[in-house]
N, C-alpha and C positions, 0 to 999 in steps of 0.2 A: 766255867767248869768248876764243879765242887769236888774237892779231893779228900779221900779217906786214907789214913795211915794205919795199916794193919800190922801188928807186931809179928815179927818172925817171918813174914812172907813178903815183905816189900810194901809197895804202895798200891792201893786200889783206887780207882777213880770213878766218880759219878759224873757223867757228861750230860749237860742240859743244852740242847741244840736250838732252843727257841730264843725269843727276845727277852730282854730284862725290863722292858717298858710296856706297861699296859694302860688301857683306857678304861675308866670306870664303866661298868655295865650292870652293877647290882649283884654280880656274882663273883665268887672267888676266881682269881686268874688261873688258867690251866697251864701249870708249869710242866707237868708230865716228864720229869727227868728220866733218862735212861742210865743204867749202871753197866760199867765195863771195868775190867781189872787189868793191871799190868802183869798179874800172875794168872794165866788162863786156867791152870789146874787147881785153883783154889776159889771156886765159885760158891762155896757153901757158907750160908749165914742163916741164922734163925729168924731174925726180924729186921725190918727196915722202917724207920719212922722219920717224918719231917717235922721240924720245929720252926715256927714263925715268930718273929718279934719285930716291933716297930723300932725305927731308928730316928735320930735327929729329934724333930718336934712331934713326930708321930707317936702317940701313945698306943701301944698294942702289946700287952704282956705276953710272954712266951706261951705259945699254944700250938697244938698240933692241928688246929683248924685254920685254914688259909684265910687271910683277911679279904674283905670286900671293898672297904672304903678307900678313898684317896689317901695316899701317904707314901712314905719310904719304909722299906722293910728289908729283912734278911731271912733266908731260909737255910737251915743246916740239916743234912741227912745223918742219921745215926743208925749204924749197922751193928747188930749183936751177933758175935761169933761164939760158938760153943767152947772153943779152946781159949779164947782171949777176952771174951766179954764185949761190951759196947765200945764202938769207936765212932767219933763224929767227924764230919767233913768240915772243911773251911767254909764259913757262911757265904752264901751267894746273895748279893744285893739286887733288889728289883724295886720298881716304882709303879704305883697305880696313879695315873694322872686324871685330871678332871675331864669329864665328857662334855660335849656341847649338845644340849638338848634340842630336840625339834619342837618348836611351839607353833601352833596354828591358831590364828584368830578365827572365831566362829560367831554365829548369831544371825538374827534376822537381817536381811539386807534391803528391805523396802519398808519405808515408813511414810506416813502422811503428816504434814505440818499440823501441829497442835499447840504451838507456843511453848513447848517444853523441850529440854535437851533430849535428843534421841540418838541411838546408834548401837551397834553391837558392843557387847561388853563381856564376852566369854571367850575361852580359849582351851585348847587341849595341849598337854605337855606330860612328860613322864610322871607317873604317880608318886615317885619318891623324891621328886624335886621340891624343895621347900622355899625357893626364892620368891620374893614378892613379885606379883605380876602387875604391870601398869599398862595403860593404853594411851596411845597418842592419836588424836584425830586431826585431819587436815583436809582442805579442799582438794578435789580432784581436778586435774587439768582438762579433763575431757569436755567439760562445758564451761570452764572458766570460773567455777565457784571459788571465791576467795575466802579462805579460813586458815589462818596460820596455825601451825602445829600446836596442839593444846591437849591437856588431859581432860578438858571439859567437852562433853558431847555437844555437837552443833544443834542449833534450834531452827534456823531458817531453811527453807526449801533449797535443794541443790544436790550436787554429787560430791561424795566424800570418800575418804578411805581411813582405815584404822590399822595401826600396827601394834601388836601385843609384844611386850618385852618382859622376860623373866630375869630377875636378878640372880647373881651367882650365889651358890651355897657351898657346903663343904665338898660336894661331889660333882657339881655342875658349874660350868662357865655361864656367864650371862649370854642370852640369845634373844634375837628378835624374829618375829614372824614375817612372812611376806605380807604385803598390804592387802587388806580385804576391802573391796569396793562396796559402798552402800549408797542409797538414795533416800532423800526426804522429798516426797512429791508435794506438789501444790494442793492446797485444800480447795475443793470445788465449792463455790458459793453462788447464790443468785441475788442480784440487786434488783429490787422491784420499786419503781417510782411510786410514791404514795399518791393515791387518787384524790381529786377534789382540790388541787392547788390552783389558785386563781387570784385575780385582783380586779379592781374597778378601773375603768378607763381613766387615765390621768394620774392614778396613784403610782407611788414609787415601786420599783421592782422588789420582790422579796429578797432578803439577805441571802438565803440559800434555797435550793430546791431539795426537798426531803425524800428519803427512801428508806426501805427496810431491807435487812440482810437475812437470808436464810441459807443454812442454819446460822444461828447467832455466832458472832465472833467476839462476844464479850470476853475480856481478859486476854485477847490475842492482839497482834499488831494492828493498829488502827489503819483504816483505808486512807489512801492518799489520793486526792483529786476531788473535783466538784462537778456537779451537773450544770448544764446550760440549757436554754431553750432556743427554738428557732427564732430568728429575728422578726420583729414586727410590733407595732404599737396600736393598731386599730383593733376594734372589737372583733374577737374571733378565737379560734383554737390553734395552739402552737405545740409542736412536739417537744417534749423534754428529752434532751440528748445526753448520751453517756459522757461526752467530752473527754477529759483526761482521767476519769475514774476507771482505769483499764488494768488488765493483767500486767501489761508492761510496767506500769507504775506501782504495781502491787505484786511483786514476784512470789509472795507466799500463797497466792490465791489464783485459781482459775475462775474468772468472773463470767457469769451469764447475765446479760442485762435485759430487763423487761421495762419498756418505756410506758409513758402515759402522756396525756395532754395537759397543757397549762391554758387556762381560759382567761381572756380579758373580757370582763362583763361591761355593759354600759355603765356610765358614771354612777357613782354611789348616790342613792336618793338623798335629796337635800331639801330641807324645809326650815325656814327661818322667818321670825317676825321682827321688824325693826323696833328700836326703842325710842325713836323720834322721827318727825318729818316736818318740813317747812312748806306749807302750801304756796304754790306759785314760784318756788325756787327755780333758778336756772339749771340746777343739778337734776338731771332726769331720774336719779336714783332715790332722791328724798323729797321731791316736790309733791308726791301723793303718798298716802299710806297704803301699802300693799304687801301681800305675802310673797316672799322670795322662795321659789321651789323650782327644781330642775325637772327635766322630762322623765327622769327615773322615778319620780315620786308620783304615783297614780293619783290623779285628781279625785277619784272616787273614794279615797280614804278619808277625805274631809267631809263630814256630815253637815256641820254648820259653823259659821264664824260671825260673831256679833261684837259691836263696839258700844260701850256705855260711858256716860260721863260719871264724875265722882259722886253724883247724887243718885246714881243707879238708873238714870233714864236711858232707854235704848236710843242710840243715835244712828246706828247703821247695821244692817244685816247683809252680809255678803251672799251673792248668788252662787258663788263657786270659788275655786282656788285662784282664778284669774281676775276676780273682781277687785276694786280698790275704793278708797275714800279720799275725797278732795278737801276734807276739813270743814265742809259746810253742813249746817243743820237742816232740819226738815223744811224750813222756810227758804232755803237757798242762800242764807247769809253765812259768811265765814265765822266760825266759832272762835271764842277767845282762847288765847294760849292757856293751856292747862294740862293736867295729867288725866289721861283717859284709860279705860280698862278694856281689854279684849278677852273674850271667852270662846274657846274652840271645842268642838266635839269631833272625835275621830272614830273610825272603824277600828275595832280591836285587831291589831295586826303587828307583827314584829317591827315593821318600819315606823310605827307610831308610838311604840312603848316609851321612848325616851324624849318625846316632844311634850313640852309643858302644855297644860290644858287652859291656862289663863296667864295674864301678865298685864303690865302697864306700859304706856308709851307717852311721850310728850308732844303736844302740838305746839310748834314754835312759829312766831311771826317775825 
C-alpha cells in the first residue's frame, strides 16, 4: 500500500492490489494502482503522477516512465491539491526479475556423409536476448551412434542430436533447447573390379586385386577390406569376390559391388639358349646343345637358328625349335672344345622383342 498524507484532511491512501514482483517481458510492468481516501468527502485533486527510481545496484534515475529492465525499484505517487499543493506517498518497492527465454534448435536434419563436420547450427530465441548461443552435439541412442557431447559437429554417418544453449544476460536467465534429432546418412558408392587382371600359370598371386570407386572418395575415409578370388590354380577364369570390402566394415558408405573375373593363363612363354654343353654327358640337360622353350612359346616365331665356329664357318642349321646339335662336324666327328656362335631370326612379335638375336656358347669335353 502506498500512503499519502494530506494536510488538514487526514490521510489519503493509494492502494495497489497486485504483486510487487514481476518477470521481465520487454515492457514496463503494469502496476495500475487504485486510489482511495480515508476522508470520503475529499476526493478532489488536480493531478496524479508516479515517479520511478532504481534502488540498490539498479541504476535508474527518477523518471515518470516505468522501467522495463531487470532490477529493483520504487514508485511513489504524487497528488496535487488546489488548497494544499503536491503531496507524495510512501515509496512502494517492486522488483523485475529475469525471464527464462524459450530457445529452439533449428536447421536441416538430414545430411549425407562428405568427410566434413555437419549438423544444424541455428536457433530461435527472443530478439532482445543478447547471451552467447552455443551448440552441443552428441550421438543418439536410437541406433547406438557413439559421439560424446561436443561443440564440434559430427562427421561420420549416424544418428545425432543437438542442444542449443543461450547464456544469461541482464534480462534473461540461461536456457537450453529440447534436443533436435538429425541424421548423417551413408554415402552411396559403387566398387567396380578392374578388368583384365590375370597371371600366368605357376606365377605368384598378385598382392592385391584392384578396383575403382564411383564417385571418387578422394579425401574421405579410406575403404577397409580387400578383394579375394574364387579358389583354384589351374588355367581358367575365377570370380573376384567382394570379401570383407563391405558396408558393414565401412559404415560411412553404402557399397554396390560389381565383380569381374581373374584369368590364369597358360605358363608364360619361355625361350632360352644355353651358354655351354658337354657332348656325351650323363646329364640329359647339357649332353646336347638345344633350345629350351616351353609350350607357350609358338614354334612358328623362330624363323631360323644357325651355329658357326669362330672362323665364321656354318656348322649347323636347325630345322625348327625342337632340333639340337650333338657337337659333331659335317664329317660326323666330334669337334674340339671351343667357343661357338649362334644366330637366330624371329618373327616380329611382342614375345620375341626381348630375346637376343645372337650369342656364344662353349663346347666342353
